[in-house]
MARMITOR-323257 format. One record per residue: residue number from 0; x, y, z of N, C-alpha, C, CB in turn. Coordinates in pm, 1 decimal, decimal comma. Glycine has a CB too. Example, Ala and Ser with C-alpha at 12.3 -4.5 7.8 and 13.67 -1.06 7.14 Angstrom:
<recs>
REC|pos|n.c1|n.c2|n.c3|ca.c1|ca.c2|ca.c3|c.c1|c.c2|c.c3|cb.c1|cb.c2|cb.c3
REC|0|1319,0|-569,0|780,0|1230,0|-450,0|780,0|1320,0|-330,0|780,0|1130,8|-447,3|904,6
REC|1|1285,0|-225,0|708,0|1367,0|-106,0|714,0|1290,0|3,0|787,0|1408,4|-59,8|572,5
</recs>
This chain:
<recs>
REC|pos|n.c1|n.c2|n.c3|ca.c1|ca.c2|ca.c3|c.c1|c.c2|c.c3|cb.c1|cb.c2|cb.c3
REC|0|80,8|-131,6|-1,6|-16,4|-0,5|-22,2|94,2|143,0|16,3|-178,2|-12,2|111,1
REC|1|208,5|92,7|66,8|267,6|251,5|85,5|337,4|240,4|-29,6|368,7|300,5|226,8
REC|2|394,0|168,7|-103,3|462,0|200,0|-251,0|373,8|217,9|-345,4|550,2|94,9|-307,0
REC|3|228,8|197,7|-318,6|135,7|285,6|-454,2|106,5|386,3|-391,7|-13,0|224,0|-525,4
REC|4|77,8|431,8|-250,1|50,7|563,2|-221,9|185,8|676,3|-269,2|17,1|561,9|-58,9
REC|5|314,7|590,3|-266,2|427,0|706,9|-304,4|395,5|754,4|-478,8|615,8|626,3|-284,2
REC|6|375,8|621,4|-539,5|384,1|659,7|-689,3|281,6|742,3|-743,1|384,2|544,6|-772,2
REC|7|156,5|657,5|-657,5|4,3|778,0|-743,0|-43,1|827,4|-600,1|-181,4|669,4|-858,4
REC|8|-39,4|870,8|-498,2|-73,0|936,9|-364,2|-126,5|1059,1|-455,6|67,5|968,1|-235,5
REC|9|-93,1|1118,1|-487,4|-136,2|1274,1|-537,2|-236,9|1267,4|-626,9|-22,8|1359,7|-610,1
REC|10|-239,4|1144,4|-726,2|-336,0|1141,5|-825,0|-485,6|1098,4|-785,9|-284,5|1055,0|-924,0
REC|11|-443,5|976,4|-642,5|-550,2|919,5|-590,4|-641,3|1061,8|-511,8|-492,3|789,2|-484,6
REC|12|-534,0|1157,1|-469,8|-576,5|1246,6|-363,1|-685,3|1339,8|-430,1|-448,9|1331,4|-299,9
REC|13|-599,1|1383,5|-585,0|-678,8|1482,1|-681,3|-811,3|1417,0|-715,3|-596,2|1514,8|-823,9
REC|14|-781,9|1287,4|-771,7|-903,8|1201,7|-784,4|-1024,1|1208,5|-701,3|-867,1|1081,3|-771,8
REC|15|-981,4|1199,4|-590,6|-1116,2|1190,0|-485,3|-1152,0|1351,7|-448,0|-1072,1|1090,0|-316,7
REC|16|-1114,3|1443,2|-465,9|-1125,5|1561,4|-478,4|-1197,1|1589,5|-594,3|-1015,4|1615,8|-470,4
REC|17|-1202,5|1558,9|-712,9|-1242,0|1575,5|-794,3|-1388,5|1481,5|-815,6|-1138,6|1571,3|-864,8
REC|18|-1445,6|1392,5|-772,5|-1495,9|1304,2|-726,6|-1622,8|1411,3|-644,5|-1385,1|1206,0|-648,3
REC|19|-1526,7|1418,9|-550,9|-1635,9|1507,7|-452,6|-1698,2|1614,4|-495,2|-1581,2|1563,3|-338,1
REC|20|-1596,4|1678,9|-572,7|-1657,2|1808,6|-646,9|-1739,6|1793,5|-729,6|-1578,1|1884,0|-712,1
REC|21|-1770,9|1718,6|-809,1|-1844,8|1645,8|-890,9|-1991,2|1615,9|-821,4|-1763,9|1520,8|-925,7
REC|22|-1937,6|1591,2|-733,4|-2146,1|1496,5|-687,9|-2183,6|1662,7|-604,2|-2154,1|1261,2|-484,8
REC|23|-2087,2|1777,7|-564,7|-2138,4|1839,0|-480,0|-2208,4|1934,9|-581,7|-2046,1|1886,8|-373,2
REC|24|-2118,8|1950,6|-708,0|-2184,0|2070,5|-829,3|-2319,6|1999,4|-878,3|-2063,2|2099,7|-993,3
REC|25|-2311,0|1861,8|-923,6|-2432,1|1797,8|-956,3|-2525,7|1824,5|-888,6|-2430,1|1681,3|-957,6
REC|26|-2538,0|1798,9|-713,2|-2636,2|1828,7|-648,7|-2696,5|1947,5|-628,1|-2618,3|1792,3|-565,7
REC|27|-2583,6|2070,5|-631,2|-2576,9|2179,7|-582,8|-2670,1|2224,0|-727,9|-2418,0|2238,3|-537,8
REC|28|-2673,9|2194,3|-864,0|-2714,3|2235,0|-959,6|-2856,6|2202,6|-960,5|-2642,1|2196,6|-1054,9
REC|29|-2898,9|2116,6|-921,7|-2992,8|2006,2|-947,9|-3126,9|2080,0|-828,9|-2908,3|1817,9|-900,5
REC|30|-3090,3|2164,9|-780,7|-3184,0|2238,3|-697,5|-3123,4|2359,5|-603,7|-3251,2|2133,9|-608,8
REC|31|-3221,6|2370,9|-500,5|-3155,8|2464,7|-425,8|-3187,1|2458,2|-228,1|-3212,4|2610,8|-504,9
REC|32|-3190,8|2320,0|-220,1|-3204,7|2248,4|-110,1|-3061,7|2289,8|8,0|-3214,2|2084,2|-167,8
REC|33|-3095,4|2310,1|107,6|-2958,5|2336,7|196,4|-2898,0|2229,7|220,7|-2972,6|2397,7|328,4
REC|34|-2956,7|2105,4|204,1|-2878,6|1962,4|223,2|-2782,6|1940,1|96,2|-2994,6|1824,6|232,9
REC|35|-2811,3|1991,9|4,0|-2705,5|1973,9|-102,3|-2570,1|2088,7|-77,7|-2787,1|2000,5|-260,9
REC|36|-2578,1|2174,1|-20,1|-2505,1|2295,1|37,8|-2457,2|2201,0|142,5|-2595,1|2443,2|87,9
REC|37|-2500,7|2198,3|242,3|-2438,1|2092,0|355,8|-2283,2|2012,4|260,7|-2597,9|1937,5|404,8
REC|38|-2409,7|1958,1|210,4|-2289,2|1796,9|175,0|-2151,5|1833,6|113,2|-2360,9|1670,4|33,3
REC|39|-2140,0|1959,7|22,0|-2005,5|2007,3|34,3|-1954,5|2093,7|133,9|-1978,1|2062,1|-66,2
REC|40|-1991,5|2126,8|212,7|-1963,6|2227,6|311,9|-1903,0|2090,4|437,9|-2133,8|2344,4|357,9
REC|41|-2014,7|1988,0|483,6|-1939,0|1869,4|558,3|-1817,6|1822,8|473,6|-2040,5|1736,9|583,3
REC|42|-1844,4|1799,5|358,2|-1707,5|1731,5|288,5|-1567,0|1772,7|293,2|-1720,4|1731,5|157,7
REC|43|-1587,5|1934,7|288,1|-1458,8|1967,3|285,3|-1411,0|1985,9|434,7|-1440,3|2088,5|198,1
REC|44|-1483,3|1976,6|547,5|-1435,8|2011,7|638,8|-1420,4|1893,3|712,8|-1495,2|2107,9|686,6
REC|45|-1486,0|1746,8|668,4|-1395,1|1608,8|726,5|-1302,5|1612,5|619,1|-1478,8|1440,1|741,2
REC|46|-1264,6|1629,3|514,4|-1169,7|1616,1|463,6|-1052,4|1703,5|549,8|-1198,6|1643,8|330,9
REC|47|-1075,1|1820,4|543,4|-943,2|1899,4|624,6|-921,5|1870,3|750,6|-951,7|2046,7|634,9
REC|48|-996,5|1778,6|870,5|-999,9|1710,6|965,4|-896,7|1625,1|954,8|-1109,1|1661,3|982,5
REC|49|-968,0|1518,6|860,6|-884,6|1389,3|785,2|-738,9|1431,9|765,4|-949,7|1347,2|622,6
REC|50|-707,2|1506,1|717,1|-569,8|1556,1|689,4|-525,7|1569,9|771,8|-541,8|1650,1|630,9
REC|51|-564,7|1661,7|876,8|-498,1|1735,3|999,7|-426,2|1594,2|1072,5|-631,4|1830,1|1115,6
REC|52|-548,4|1524,3|1112,6|-527,9|1430,8|1162,3|-409,7|1292,9|1125,5|-640,1|1413,6|1162,4
REC|53|-412,3|1284,7|973,7|-347,0|1202,4|910,6|-189,6|1241,6|947,0|-391,9|1206,1|764,8
REC|54|-157,6|1397,6|888,4|-64,2|1481,5|921,5|35,1|1453,9|1070,5|-143,1|1606,0|923,2
REC|55|-93,3|1477,2|1160,8|-6,5|1434,5|1291,2|62,3|1300,6|1330,0|-86,5|1449,9|1394,8
REC|56|-35,4|1218,4|1277,8|12,4|1048,2|1308,3|95,5|1014,2|1212,8|-106,3|928,5|1304,3
REC|57|140,5|1059,8|1083,2|271,2|1067,9|1028,4|376,6|1115,2|1087,7|270,6|1125,6|934,1
REC|58|328,5|1277,7|1121,4|455,1|1338,7|1168,7|503,1|1255,8|1315,8|425,9|1513,3|1194,2
REC|59|418,2|1186,1|1386,3|461,4|1106,0|1513,3|537,3|1000,2|1462,6|343,0|1048,7|1604,1
REC|60|466,6|930,4|1398,3|520,3|793,6|1302,4|695,1|798,5|1297,5|449,6|809,5|1109,6
REC|61|729,7|927,8|1202,7|784,5|974,1|1153,1|934,4|995,7|1270,2|696,8|1069,5|1095,0
REC|62|886,1|1048,8|1364,1|939,4|1102,4|1490,4|1010,3|951,4|1570,3|795,4|1187,1|1588,0
REC|63|863,7|885,7|1617,9|932,8|734,0|1671,6|978,4|633,8|1558,4|816,0|642,0|1763,3
REC|64|990,9|716,5|1444,9|1093,7|570,1|1386,7|1265,5|572,6|1374,6|1048,0|536,5|1212,0
REC|65|1276,3|723,6|1385,5|1393,9|791,5|1372,2|1428,6|895,4|1447,6|1404,1|828,3|1266,4
REC|66|1421,2|884,8|1598,4|1426,4|1016,9|1687,2|1567,3|1070,3|1672,7|1391,9|989,7|1852,4
REC|67|1668,6|977,9|1618,0|1817,3|1090,1|1660,2|1766,6|1172,4|1479,3|2067,7|965,0|1677,6
REC|68|1756,0|1110,1|1362,0|1716,4|1256,6|1295,6|1621,7|1365,6|1329,5|1674,1|1236,3|1183,9
REC|69|1511,3|1316,4|1363,0|1449,9|1434,6|1395,8|1430,3|1496,6|1474,0|1383,6|1443,9|1380,8
REC|70|1583,9|1464,3|1581,4|1577,4|1588,1|1691,4|1620,5|1751,4|1688,6|1657,1|1542,7|1792,7
REC|71|1646,6|1793,5|1559,3|1621,2|1911,5|1518,4|1468,8|1965,2|1491,1|1695,0|1917,2|1413,1
REC|72|1406,2|1915,3|1435,4|1271,9|1896,0|1447,4|1209,4|1913,6|1564,8|1243,8|1787,9|1411,6
REC|73|1211,2|1845,0|1665,0|1155,3|1811,1|1808,6|1243,6|1976,8|1863,7|1225,4|1610,4|1897,0
REC|74|1403,1|2026,5|1878,3|1417,9|2123,6|1917,9|1358,8|2225,4|1872,4|1507,4|2133,4|1922,8
REC|75|1346,7|2276,4|1752,8|1298,2|2367,1|1655,9|1115,0|2362,2|1738,5|1328,9|2294,5|1458,0
REC|76|1059,0|2247,7|1735,3|925,4|2274,1|1804,0|927,4|2329,5|1944,3|849,0|2149,1|1810,5
REC|77|1000,1|2258,6|2051,9|1030,2|2309,2|2153,2|1063,1|2452,4|2176,4|1107,3|2245,3|2182,7
REC|78|1136,5|2481,5|2089,6|1185,4|2676,2|2074,4|1035,0|2739,9|2073,0|1290,4|2738,6|1878,0
REC|79|1005,4|2676,8|1963,0|825,1|2772,8|1923,9|759,4|2740,4|2047,9|696,2|2699,6|1763,7
REC|80|735,2|2646,5|2092,3|627,2|2644,8|2191,9|704,0|2721,7|2323,3|570,3|2475,0|2225,1
REC|81|816,1|2723,8|2343,2|873,3|2808,8|2457,1|862,2|2962,0|2416,8|1033,6|2768,1|2487,1
REC|82|861,0|3004,4|2273,9|829,5|3165,1|2237,8|726,2|3197,9|2258,2|841,5|3213,3|2115,7
REC|83|644,7|3080,6|2253,5|480,1|3119,4|2276,7|414,4|3160,0|2389,3|402,2|3020,4|2253,0
REC|84|523,6|3069,0|2503,9|491,1|3057,2|2633,3|520,3|3210,7|2695,9|576,9|2933,6|2700,0
REC|85|669,7|3247,2|2655,5|720,9|3372,0|2718,4|640,7|3509,4|2616,9|917,5|3367,6|2709,8
REC|86|576,5|3479,0|2522,5|468,5|3599,9|2452,4|319,5|3611,9|2533,0|426,0|3550,5|2271,7
REC|87|297,6|3478,4|2559,2|188,2|3487,2|2611,6|194,9|3540,7|2795,0|129,5|3344,2|2576,8
REC|88|316,4|3489,7|2802,4|317,5|3565,9|3000,6|343,9|3671,1|2956,6|444,9|3521,6|3148,0
REC|89|374,9|3748,4|2859,3|401,9|3902,5|2886,3|316,7|3974,0|2799,6|552,6|3951,2|2860,7
REC|90|193,9|3916,9|2751,7|108,8|3988,0|2705,8|19,4|4046,6|2807,2|51,0|3922,6|2616,8
REC|91|-64,0|4188,1|2758,7|-149,0|4262,8|2851,0|-286,0|4199,6|2869,7|-165,4|4403,8|2802,4
REC|92|-319,9|4152,8|2967,6|-459,0|4102,0|3013,9|-587,1|4151,4|3010,2|-456,5|4083,9|3120,1
REC|93|-568,0|4333,9|2981,2|-675,6|4398,9|3013,1|-747,0|4426,0|2847,0|-630,1|4538,5|3111,0
REC|94|-872,2|4407,3|2847,6|-953,7|4413,4|2750,8|-988,7|4536,2|2705,7|-1048,8|4352,2|2777,3
REC|95|-980,3|4603,5|2578,8|-1021,7|4715,0|2597,0|-1194,7|4763,1|2549,1|-915,5|4782,1|2532,4
REC|96|-1248,3|4874,4|2583,6|-1409,7|4874,7|2592,2|-1476,3|4792,8|2446,5|-1469,2|5059,4|2598,8
REC|97|-1367,1|4843,8|2323,0|-1452,5|4792,3|2210,4|-1384,0|4581,9|2213,9|-1399,0|4920,0|2019,3
REC|98|-1316,3|4580,1|2236,3|-1294,5|4394,5|2287,5|-1410,6|4335,6|2365,4|-1152,7|4365,4|2407,3
REC|99|-1429,4|4438,6|2474,9|-1554,3|4388,6|2588,3|-1659,4|4330,4|2470,2|-1641,3|4547,1|2704,9
REC|100|-1684,2|4477,6|2381,4|-1830,8|4535,0|2303,3|-1842,2|4410,2|2198,4|-1815,9|4719,5|2205,3
REC|101|-1737,9|4382,0|2135,8|-1723,8|4263,4|2063,8|-1711,5|4136,7|2074,9|-1661,5|4270,5|2018,9
REC|102|-1656,3|4107,9|2185,5|-1629,2|3957,2|2242,0|-1752,1|3926,0|2329,0|-1481,2|3942,6|2340,0
REC|103|-1868,4|4018,4|2342,1|-1941,4|3974,7|2474,0|-2049,0|3849,9|2416,7|-2035,2|4124,4|2554,1
REC|104|-2077,8|3836,7|2278,0|-2142,4|3707,4|2245,2|-2048,1|3575,0|2272,2|-2184,4|3713,4|2091,1
REC|105|-1906,2|3625,8|2227,1|-1770,2|3461,5|2212,4|-1780,4|3488,5|2355,4|-1552,7|3466,0|2115,2
REC|106|-1772,2|3524,2|2471,6|-1705,8|3530,1|2605,1|-1587,1|3517,3|2604,5|-1742,3|3447,9|2690,5
REC|107|-1550,2|3630,3|2558,4|-1420,4|3650,2|2555,8|-1348,5|3713,1|2676,4|-1400,5|3719,8|2450,0
REC|108|-1252,7|3684,8|2784,1|-1199,8|3680,0|2880,9|-1075,3|3728,1|2883,8|-1210,0|3582,0|2915,9
REC|109|-1004,1|3772,2|2967,8|-875,3|3797,6|2979,1|-730,2|3690,0|2925,5|-879,8|3820,4|3116,7
REC|110|-811,8|3561,2|2986,1|-724,8|3471,1|2949,2|-707,9|3448,1|2800,9|-757,3|3360,8|3011,2
REC|111|-818,8|3430,9|2716,1|-858,2|3456,5|2606,9|-751,1|3511,0|2514,2|-959,3|3531,1|2623,6
REC|112|-748,4|3657,2|2594,9|-703,5|3769,1|2501,2|-569,7|3754,6|2504,8|-744,9|3914,4|2537,1
REC|113|-489,6|3711,7|2604,6|-353,3|3727,3|2622,0|-353,0|3594,9|2554,4|-283,3|3754,1|2773,5
REC|114|-413,8|3459,0|2550,5|-382,5|3362,9|2440,4|-381,2|3446,0|2290,4|-502,8|3236,7|2443,1
REC|115|-473,9|3475,6|2232,3|-465,8|3545,2|2138,0|-351,8|3628,3|2096,2|-551,6|3600,6|2149,5
REC|116|-329,6|3756,6|2205,2|-223,1|3829,3|2183,5|-108,8|3752,4|2151,0|-200,9|3906,3|2285,0
REC|117|-80,7|3633,7|2225,2|80,5|3542,0|2248,6|68,9|3507,6|2135,0|113,1|3403,3|2361,8
REC|118|-37,2|3395,6|2065,3|-40,4|3345,5|1925,1|-24,3|3468,0|1828,2|-179,2|3265,8|1895,3
REC|119|-87,1|3609,1|1843,4|-73,4|3656,5|1677,2|105,2|3727,7|1732,7|-246,5|3822,2|1596,6
REC|120|149,7|3772,6|1867,6|292,2|3838,4|1844,2|421,3|3677,0|1794,6|344,3|3939,5|2041,4
REC|121|383,7|3545,7|1813,5|433,3|3484,6|1837,4|430,1|3468,1|1645,7|392,5|3403,9|1960,7
REC|122|359,9|3468,1|1567,9|321,2|3470,9|1388,2|436,3|3600,3|1398,4|101,4|3520,7|1311,7
REC|123|407,9|3679,0|1410,7|481,5|3843,5|1410,7|623,4|3792,1|1398,1|458,7|3959,3|1575,6
REC|124|648,5|3747,3|1526,2|782,3|3709,2|1540,3|837,8|3616,7|1438,1|798,0|3653,3|1663,4
REC|125|782,7|3500,9|1406,4|843,2|3409,5|1308,9|815,5|3455,0|1172,0|793,8|3269,0|1326,3
REC|126|708,5|3582,1|1109,1|734,5|3664,4|985,6|846,6|3731,8|976,9|644,4|3753,9|963,7
REC|127|896,5|3802,5|1082,9|995,3|3867,5|1122,0|1135,1|3758,3|1065,6|972,2|3899,1|1290,5
REC|128|1150,0|3693,6|1148,9|1244,1|3582,3|1137,5|1241,3|3487,9|1011,9|1224,0|3501,0|1252,5
REC|129|1146,6|3478,6|924,4|1146,9|3446,2|805,5|1225,4|3571,2|695,7|997,3|3414,3|782,3
REC|130|1136,5|3677,1|736,2|1185,4|3776,8|604,4|1383,5|3737,7|647,2|1111,4|4019,0|632,7
REC|131|1422,2|3801,7|771,9|1552,1|3825,6|751,2|1606,7|3710,4|718,8|1614,8|3883,5|851,8
REC|132|1579,5|3576,3|740,0|1654,1|3467,0|691,1|1648,3|3456,4|530,0|1600,0|3339,0|758,8
REC|133|1552,0|3508,0|484,2|1500,3|3472,6|344,5|1611,4|3605,6|258,1|1284,7|3497,1|328,9
REC|134|1635,5|3728,6|336,6|1691,1|3787,3|286,0|1866,1|3780,2|305,1|1623,6|3882,2|309,2
REC|135|1884,3|3723,0|444,3|2075,1|3651,5|420,9|2093,0|3543,5|346,3|2157,3|3588,7|560,6
REC|136|1975,5|3472,1|293,3|2026,3|3359,4|223,1|1997,7|3399,5|66,1|1951,1|3215,4|275,0
REC|137|1932,9|3497,1|42,0|1970,2|3571,3|-84,2|2102,0|3658,2|-90,9|1859,2|3662,0|-114,1
REC|138|2150,4|3725,2|-7,9|2255,5|3784,7|8,5|2378,9|3697,8|-9,2|2246,3|3842,7|123,4
REC|139|2351,5|3557,4|101,6|2466,5|3481,4|36,8|2504,3|3414,1|-84,1|2483,4|3407,8|93,8
REC|140|2397,5|3414,1|-148,8|2376,3|3314,3|-296,8|2419,8|3405,4|-383,7|2211,7|3256,7|-348,1
REC|141|2363,2|3559,2|-345,9|2425,5|3646,4|-453,6|2591,7|3639,6|-476,1|2386,8|3795,7|-415,8
REC|142|2647,8|3632,1|-372,4|2817,1|3608,1|-362,2|2820,5|3516,7|-384,7|2902,8|3621,5|-254,6
REC|143|2791,1|3358,2|-377,0|2836,2|3210,3|-391,2|2905,0|3234,2|-574,4|2664,7|3070,9|-365,9
</recs>
């Protein structure tokens, strides 16, 4: 099975996606029933969840099968978690009046606000680091 998926995995994935798309389009064109629209939406959500689960399982399998080779990835993941914890801890927990008004129905709390701030700051730090690494690698490639 593994060899088959290595050779034809992309074709199988595109084929399944095409089949689901055709089923959805035929159903959606055939009428305006909400159930027909929901099929496409639920299928997309289901496939996204399936892909996320399979991605995590294959990642864990890869780490378990070659822990020494995965050490660099494990250290990087630990550094990302550490960066998030630091930025979460230093985030301002106070809620502005606009945030309180906008988050009343969503149950926005100070803890949630800190989590969101930490996640946004982590993303911005990673974006900046990516830009710096990209620029430095282009400069290095220019002089090579």
